[in-house]
N, C-alpha and C positions, 0 to 999 in steps of 0.2 A: 659491412658490419662495423669495423673500425670507424668509418666516416660517421655513421649512425651514433655510435657510442661517444665519439668525440663531440657531436652536435648536442648531444643530450647532455652532456657533463658542461658544455659552455652554456647551455640554457639554464641549468640548475645553479651554476655560479652566479651568473647575472640575476635569476630569481632571488637569490639568498642574499646578494648585495642590496637588492631594492627592498628587501624584508628588514633587513638589519637597519637599514636607514629611514624605514616606516614610509616609503614613496608608495608602496602597494602592499596589499595583504592577499596573496595568492593562495588559493585554497590548496590542501593536500588531499590525498585520496581518502584518508581515513575520516576527514571531515566531510566528504561528500559521501561516504557511507552512511554516516548519521543524518545527513540531509534526506537521502532515499528513505531512511528509517522513519523518519517524521513524516513523511507522505504513504509510505507502503510499510508499515510496522512489521519486522520479520516474524513477530508471534502470530500473524496472520497466516503465514505460509501452510499450505495443506500437506499433513503427512511429512515426508522426507523429502519435498521437494529441495531441489539445490537452489539456492538464493545468494546473494551479497557478493562479496569480492571473489571473483573465479579466477582471474588472472591478474598478476601485477604486484607492486609493491605499496603497501598502505602509506609509506613515507613519500611518495613521489609527488612532486608539484604538478598541480593543474591548473592552466589557464585557458584551456578550451577542451569542451565536452561534447560528444556526439551522442544524441538519443534516436535508438533506432528499434524496431519491432524485434529484429534478429540479427545475428552476426553471420555476415558471408564475406567471401573473399573481396567483393566488390566494396562492401562496407567498410573492411579493413583498408583498403586502398584509397577510398573516400578520406577516413580518417588520416591517412598519410598525407594526401593531397591538402588537407585542411589543418594541417599541422595539430592534430587533436592527441591529446595524451590520454584521455580516458572515454570510453564507449560505456553508456548506460543502455542496457537492453531489457525487453520484456521476455523472450524467450531465453533461457539459459543455453549457453554453449554448452557446457559440460551437464548433461542432464541424467546420464547414467555414469556408474564408475567405470574409470579408466583403468585398465590394467597396464597400460603403456601410452607413451606420447610420441608417435612417430609422424614425421613430416610427411611420409607418403600416405597417411590415412587423412579422411577428411577432416574429422574433429582435431586430431593431431596436428594436422596441417595449419588449420585455423589459430590453434594455440599456439603453435611454433612462431607464426607470424606476428601475434600480437608481443610475444616476449622479445622476437627480435627487434621490433620498431618500438619497443617500450611503451606500449600501449596498455593501460589496465583496463579490465571489464569488470561490470558490476551487472547484476541480473535481479529484476524484481519480477517474479512470475506471479505464483498463485497469491502472494501477499499484495501484489497490485491488482489482481482479480478481485479479492475479498474486501479489498479496503473501501472505506468511504469514499465515493466519487471516484472509484475506480473503473475498470476496463466496462462493465456491464452498465455502469452510469454513463458513460460517454456514448454507447450505443443507444441506451433508452431515451437520451437527449437528442440525438440525431433522428430518431424515429418519431419525435415529436409527443413523447410520453409526458404525462404529469401525474401528480399524487403517486410517485415512485417509492417502492417498498423493496426489500430484499426478497428476493424468491426463495432461496434455501439458506437460511442462518448459519452460521459458522459456529454450531453447537459444541464443536471440539475444542474452542477457544473459551476458557473460562476467566471470569473476572475474580478481583478479590474484594473484599470488604475489610476496610480499616476502622477500627473501633478505639477511640481515644478518649480518656477521662479528662477533662479540663474544668478548672475553676470558672464559675459562672462569669465573673468579669472580663475573663480572657476568651471567651468562646467565639465572639466576632472576629477577633484578629486571627484566630487559628482556622476558621473557615475560609478566610480571605487568603491566608497563606496557602492552605492545602490546595484551594482551587487555583490560585495562580501557579502552582507547582503541576498541576495537570489532574488534580483529584476531582471525584465528582462530576465528571462528564457522562451525561446521558443523553444521546442522540445530539441534537440541536441545542441542549443545554448545560451550562457549566456550573461549578459550585454547587452542585447538588447535594444536600445533607439532610440528616435527620438527626435531633437530638432529644434526649429524655433526662429529666431532673432525677437527682437523687443525692445522697450523703456518702462521701468518702471518708474513711477515718486511716490514720497512720500515726506510728508511734516513731519519732524520730530518736535514734539512738545516739550514743556519744560518737562524735567524727561527722555526723551528718549536718546539712546546711539547708535547712527547710525554707521553702519560699514562705509558707504560712506556718502558724503553730509554732508550740515550743518544744525544745528538747527534753526528753525525760517525761513527756506527757502524752497521754492519749488524745489525739485531735481530730476533730470532725471539721469538714468543710462541705460547703454547698456547691455541688459540680454537675457538669452535664456529660451524659455519656453520648458523645458524637460520632456519627457513622457517616462513611463516604465509599461509594464505589471507586476503585482504581483498576486501570487496565495494567497488564501484566509488564508492559515495557515501562510504565511509569512508577511503578511500585515503589523501588528503592529509592529514587529522587523524593518521592512524597513523603517517605518515612523520615528520610533526612532532613527534610523541610520541618516536619512536625517535632523532629528532637531538638532542632534548631530554635525554634520559635516556643515550644512548651517551657512555662515559667518552673516548672517542677525539676528539681536536681536528678529524681529517678521518675521516668515517665512509664504510667501504666496503659499498655496499650495491647490490643488484640489484632491478629490478621487472619482472616477466614477467606478460603477458597469457595466461590459461588459458582453455580453451574450456568447461570445465564449468560449468554455470550455479549460481548459490546454491541451497542445499538447500531444497525446500519450497515454491518459487515456481513459477508457472506457471498455466495456464489449466486449470479442471477439478478435481475431486477424484473419487477411486474408493475404495472401502471395502467394510465388509461389514454386514450386518444381524447382530444379537445370534443370533436364531434365523431360519431360513427362512420365507417368507409366500408364499402364492399371489400371483399379479399382481393379483387382485380385491382380496384384503386389503389389498395396499400402496396402491393406488389410493383405497379407503374411507379409510385411515389418514391418507395424505399429502394428499388433497384438504381434510380438515379441518385439517391442520396449516397448511397453505399458505394456505387460504382461496380455493382456486382450483378451477373446472371444469375438470378435465383432460381431455387428448384422448390415447387411449391406442391403442397398435398391440402387439398380441401376444396369445398365448393366456392367458385370464383363469385357467386352473388351473396355469399354468406356476408351478414353485417359484423363487422369488427370493430369492438369498442376496448376491451381489455387485452393488453397485450404483455407477454412474458418474453424476456430476452436473456441470453447468456453469450458473452463474446467468446470466440474460440470455440473448442468443442463441448457443447453442452448437452449431446444427447442423452445423458443419463438423467437429465431434470424433466424429463416430459410429464412424469406424474406429479412433480411438485408444481409445474404448469399447470396441469389439469386442475389439482387441488386447489389453486390459487385463483380458479374460475377465468383462466386465460381463454380468449376466442381463438388465439393464434400464439405460436411460440417460434420465436426468431434465433437461430444459433448456426453452427457451422458443423462440419464434418459429421453430417448425421449418417449413419449406417442404415443399410437397407431394411433389416428387421427393425431397428428402432421406428422406422416410418410406418412400418405395419401396425405396431403397438400405437403409435399416436392416431392412425386412421381407425383402429378399433375403438378408442376410447373417445373418437369424436373431437379430436384436436387437430385443428388445421396446423400446420408447419410448413416453416420456410427455412431452407439451408442457403443462408446467405455466403458461405464460405467462411473459412478460418481466419485468414489474414483480413479479410474485408469486415469482419465484425469486431476485430481487435485493433486495427491501424489508427482508428478514432482517438483511442488515448494518448497516442504519440505525442501530438501537439499540446495537448494539455499537460502530461507529464512532465514534458520539457519546460513548459511556463511555470509549473509549481516548483521545479528545480531551480531555475533561475531566481525566482522570488525568494526561495530559502537561502539561497546563496547571498543575495543582496541585503536580507534582512541581518545576516551574520557579519555583514561590513567586507565580505570576501570580494574577490575580482576574478570571476572566470565567465567565460562567454559560453553559452549553451546553444548549441547548434542541433536542427533536425535533419536528419539522413534524408537525402534525397533519393535513395536507392530503392526500388520496388523490390522487395525480397520474395514476392509471392512466386513460387516456383511454377505456377500453371500458367499456359498460354492464355492470353487475353481475348485473343480472336475467337468467335463463335464458329463452329464447324458446320456447314450446311451444304446442300446440294446446289448445283448450279442450275 
């Protein structure tokens, strides 16, 4: 323990000296929390899911990161062997409230090991499930789907509408500034706005410094009412940008909560195969792509064109899949009675396994993290875990 602490201290001193002299810009845990936030915003988490920093110090220096589906003792050993200071995982280690942390318990033992070896842990769970290009997108792409849409939109996540009144000659600059700050994003489009003309009035009193008009007189000016949708995570930054760019001393603006969710976020995806295939052909192809022994419900000769997917445990979405006119639904952890429900409604069903339908996101997630780190001018290497954390035996059981 003392040796590990001394090594950590020496590494920190070296890093700080290099930082002071401008040789490198090593990341810290708090910066990497923000990196993950850009990829899988925390406002997308479902209900009280536990995400974000679960173990560690937000001020710790990080030059090597390990990305994994979940944390096990083997993954922690891998992190030690590869001199990793931060693990980023999909499945939270601390999923339920802990009354105590004991080294003799399963979860407590893993938490104790992370603390002992000074390895921090960040989790991106349902926020990564529901994010654009998240877990189910990776699954949909692997199965060869196109025209991909959200299967179950995140209706519990609300957007905000920012309304600001701007002089006509300043409206284009305002649209550019707000769009550059992250406002007005709808699906694959940015800088989306609406404006309507009107006349604003104001009476500058003593002490005012009006951009337009005269003190002590009722003035009127041609203005635009400018409207933009903003996601919850970007609202504060967009408002701050608006206040900095706006020419008026006192800015008139409104913020409304709107019920529609951000475009492209939610659980599951639905799309189409390029050409219809039989269920039998789909199973043969997808079993190889996913490296999974599939459990299948349906007519082997049925033609499959429209496919719904949900990485992980998606059994609750069979009705959404049926409503989306899917011919088959691919997910994991399907319960026995859920399969009966799918059969009754005429929906083919494939249980491809929990890990098998989620692990596809890990290389993509790692690449996005690395790109974000590089864009910030930081130096930290992102590694993909080589540990297969799936607890099930891989060999098929059969009679001799």
